N, C-alpha and C positions, 0 to 999 in steps of 0.2 A: 453257390453263386457269389462271386466276389463283391464285397461291399463297395459302394461308390459314394461320392459326395453328391450334393444336390445336382441334378442333371441339367446344367444350364443350357446345354444344346437344345433341350426340349422346352426351354423357358423363354424362347424368343417372343418379343411383343407381337401382337396379332398382325402387324403390317409386314413382318419379316417374311422372306420367301418360303420358310418352312411351314407357314400357315396358309392354307388355301383361304382366300377371302370369300366369305359367303355373300350371296346375292342379297341386296337390301330386302328386308322383309318386315312387315308390320308386326308390332308387338313381339320383339325379339330381344333377349338379354345376352345373346351370344354365349350360351352355356358351353358351346364347343361341339355339339353334335353335328351342326351344319358344316363343320370343318373336318369331319371324318370321311372315311371311304364311302359311306352311304348316307349322304346328307338328307335323303328323303325320309329317313327315320324321324325327322322332326315332326312329321305329320301325326305320328302316334306318341311321340315322347314329350311334346311341348305342353306345358301347363296353360299356355295361352291359346291353345287351339280347341281341343276337346278333352279336357282333363277328366279323369275318373278317380277322384279322391277316395270315395267310399270303397271302390274295388281294390285300390292299391293299399289303403290302410288295412283292409281285411287281410290282404295277402302278406303284408310286411309284419303286422302286429298280431295276426291270428284272430282278429275280431274287429267288429265295427265299433264306432263310438257308442259308449254306454250312456243313454239319455238320463239314466238315474244318477249318474255322476255329473253334476252340473258343469264342472270345469272342463269336462271332455268336449262340451259344446264349443268352448272357446279355444282349447289348446290341443285337441285331438286325443287319441288313445294314449294312456300312460299308466304305469304301475305306481309311481310315486313322484312327488315333486319336493325339491329340497333347496334351501339356501346353502351355499357352500363357498369355501375358500381353501386354497392350498395353505397348509400350515407355514410353509416357507415360500412366499410368493416369488415368482420368477422375474428377474430384471428384464424390462422391455416388454413384458406381457401387457395385454390390454386391461385385464383385471388382475387376477392372481396367477393366471396361466394354466387353468384346468384343461382347456382344449389342447394346447400343445403338449401338456404332460400326458394326457391320454394317448396321444399319438406316439410320444416317446416310449411309453410303457409297452405299447403294442410291438414296437421294434425291439425293445430290450428283451422281451419275453419270447420273441420269435413267433408271435401269433400271426404276423403279417410279413410279407417280403418287402413291401414298400408302402409309403403313405403319399397319397395324391392330395396336394394342398396348394396354398398360395404363399409366395415370398414377395419381397419388394423388388421392383426393377432396380438394377444397379445404379441407374441414373436418376431415379425418382422414388423416394421413400414411400410415397403414397400410391404409386401405380402397382396394381396386383399382377403377378406373373405366375402362371401355373407351373408347378414343379413336382417331380417324383423324388422322394427322399428315402434313402435306404439305411442311413446311419442315424441313430437317436440324437447324437450331438449336433447334427446339421439342422435339426428342427428349430434350434434357437433363432435361426435366421428367418423363421416363419412367424415369429411372435408379432402381435400387434395388428392394428386395423389398417386395411387398405380401402381405397375408394376408386371405383371404376369397373370396367368390364374386362374379363379375361376368360378365354375359352377353356375352362378347367377340364371338361370332359373330352377334349381333343386328345388328352394324354392317355385315355383308356386303351386305345389301340397300341401305342408304343409300349405301354405297360405289359400287355399280353405278348408282344413281340419279344420283349426282354425276358420272358419266362416267368413273370410275376403271376402267381395264381392265387395268392392270398393278399388282399388289398384293403387298406383303410382309406376312406375318402372324407375330407373335411370340406363341407360345402354349404352354400346358402340355399334357400328353398327351391328356386327355379332350377338349380343344378341338380339338387337331390331328387326332384320330381322326375326329371329326364333319366337320371341314373336308375331309379327304381322301375320306371316304365320299361327300360331295356335290360334290367338285371338278368333275367332268365337267359336271354340270347348272348350276353357278354361272356358267360361261362366261367366266371371266377369260382374257385373252390370255396372261398370264404370271403365275405365282404362285411366290413364294419363301416357304419356311416355315422360320423359325428357331425351334427348339424348346428349351425348358429342361426339365430333369428335374423330376419332382414325384412325391411319394409320399403326403404328408400335408398336408391343408388343414383349415381350420376357419373358423368365422364370425369376422368382424373383432371382434365383441363379445367372443367367448370368447378371442380372441388377446390382447385388452387385459387380460383376467383373468390370463392366463399371464404377461404382462409385469409385472403387479402382484406376482406371486410371486417375480420375479427382482430387483426393486428397490423400495426404499421410495418412490422418485419415478419411477414408470414413464413419466410424461409427458415426461421428459427423454431417454428412450431413442430414438435416431434410426437405429439400425442393429442388426440381429440376423442372425447367420448360423450354421448348423450346419457346422462345419469338418470336414475329413477327418482331423484329428488328435484327434478325440474330444472336442472342446470346442465350446461355443457362445460366440461372440464378441458382446459388446454394446459399442456405442459410445454416448456420451452427448453431449448438446448442449454441455457445457462442455469437451469434448475428452478426457474420461476413456475408457479402454478396459478392459473386464473380460472375462476368459475363464473359463467355468464348465465343468468336466468333465461329460460326458454323465451319468455315474453320480451326480452331485450335483444334477441337475435335479429340481425338485419334482413329478415325474410322478405320484406317489401322491396329490397334492392336487388333481389335475384330475378333472373328472367323467368317468365311464366312456365317455360318448359325445362326448368332446372332439373326437376325430377321427371323422367320420361313417363309416358303413359303406362308402360309396363309396371313400373313401381307404384303408380297410383291406382292400378287395377289388380294388384296381386292379392290373392285370397289366402295365402299361406304365410302368415307372419312368423309362426312358431316352428316351422320346419317339421311338420307332422310326420313325415316319412323317414326321419332319421331314427337311429337306434337310441340315441341320447341327444337332447338339445341342450346346449350350453349357452346361456344368455345372461341377461341382467335385470329384466323388467321387474320381476317379483323379488329381486334380491335385497332391496333396501340397503344398498351399499356393499352387498356381497354378490356372488354369482348365483344364478338360478338354474338348477338342473331339472330337466324333465326326463326321467328314466322311462322309456316307452315300452320296452320288451325285454325278453331274456338276454338278448345280446347287449342291450343297454346296461343291464345289471352286471353283466360280465365286464363291461368296460369300467364301470364305476369301481368294481371290486379290485381292479388293477391298481388303484391308487392307495388302497389300504388305509393306514393311519397317516398318510400324507395329506389327507383332506379332512377338513372339519365341516360337519354338516349340522343343520337344524331345520325344523319345520318352517315353511314360509309363513309370514304374517299377512294380514289383510286389514285395511282400514280405509275410511272415507266412502264416498258415494260417487259412482261414475255417471249417473244419468244426466246431471246438469252439464258436465264437461262434454259428453257426447252430443247432447242436443245443441250446445253452442258451436261445436265443431261442424255439425250437420248444417246449421244455418250459415256458417261462414263459407262452406264449400258451395252451397246453393247460390249464395250471392256472387261468388266468383265468376268472372266471365270465362274463365278457363285457367288451367295451370294451378298455381298455389292458392290456398285460401286467402281471402282478404282479411286484413287486421283492422278492426274498427275501434279498438280501445285507445282512449286518449293517452298521450305519453306520460302525463303525471300520475295516471292510475297504475301504470305497468309495474313500478317498483313495489307498490302496495300489494297488488295481486301476486307478484312474484314472491313476496315474503310469505303470503298466506298459503300458496299452493302446496309447498312441502309440508305444511303443518295441518291443513284441513282437507286438502285434495285427496284423490285416490292414492293409496300407497300399497306396496306389496302386491299380492295377487289381484287386488282391485285395480291397481294401476295397470297391470298386465291385461286384465279384462277390458279396461278402458281403451287401451291401444288397439286391441283386437277388434273391438266394436267400431272404433274410428276407421280402421282400415277397411272393414266391411262396408261401412257407409260410403267411404271414399270410392271404393270399387264400383258400387252401384251407380252413384251419381256421375262419375267420370265416364263410365261405359254408356250410360244413357245419353250423355252429351256428345261423346266422341265416336263410339262404336256400338250403337244400339242393337245391331244384329248379333253382336257377340254375347249379349247378356244370357241368352238361352243356353249357350254351351260353356261359357266361362264361369258362371256363378253357380256353385253347387247348392243343394238344398240347405245345408247347415249354415251357409252364409246368409241366405234369406231369413232363416230363423233368428239370426243375430240382429238383423236390422228391423225386423217386424215391430218390436216395441217402439220404434221411432217413426212409425208410419210409412215405412218403405216396404211395399209388397209387390210381387211380380205381376205384371199384366199377363194376359193370355199369351202374347208373343214373347214374353220374357220367362215364362215358366220353364224350368229346366227340362230338357229332354232326357229320356232314359239313356244312361251311359252304356257304351259297349262293355260288357263284362270283361274284367281282367282275368286271364287264365291263372288260377290259383296255384298251378304247378310250379 
């Protein structure tokens, strides 16, 4: 098959005629399945309808979560976790570029025919656009973070039509859940799934509004990252770098629905159904790898001595931070948590948090517990009937130490078993 550049004809924004526009639906992140030939598959593929994490985890990883391994309660099944950096970081990458380099190696070695991932819209560096990439060198255009919704999985059918039988997919949790739920019927000979963590998304338009609150010249911001040291890092086109403590972000100036209900009720922060998760939370300045299964080990092995790894660290205590977060969300009338801290205290606490707050794996556990708390509270307030089907038992176990337990009406129903074949 002849190699091609990034297939821009398939990368039209969702409003373009090439994309069927899905009917408005509650709790939808537009993963792309609703734009395929059989949009009714959303009923069985969507993590916001009747998810079966236990069944899919057992099918994808060959086993359930091991309760004896405490961190599997937080992060899902894994073989090992690592701090990692590319020895030679890639220009324009979000961190050192491990995610993109994994995809490049898959193409370089011929392990896959194409990589399904995101690139930037030609007219907006922050708007994600799904693309199929068949040449390793073209993946450089896919480096970096995007903010917004893009129907990544709508390109699964075009990939099959073009004869691609071995595919790599780089996706966020809601996309990966749907991909795994439909994996058997998709019929790919080989599928590699590189996952990135995700908890909060918003529209690209609203993200531009957020950037405008961070800088007088937001058009010059070329990089934004929430770091594990409690700062947001900004980089500018003129080479400047700015770090803003979390507590000094203009959260109170954002609209209450800046983050949609889907993101405030997502139970999969760490992308548990990927073969390998590449994130930052437990990295302490490096990247954080969760190698989940044999295929994940195969992916990491592709990097050889290009990657430097070490065991993740852990420090601090999470309980106080999670309790404070819970109280904040409970006080909120809806939308984002209220901030009650006096302005003069914020710089002091901002200085202390990177030094005495949760770090490394404890920081990652903190964020997972916060997301679990947020899910329960927001569903109780906004969609109480969804609690029974959307919140799996392992999430209730995470919030139980904070006094959140399911009522009889909220107790999870037995999921429909996933065919292990």
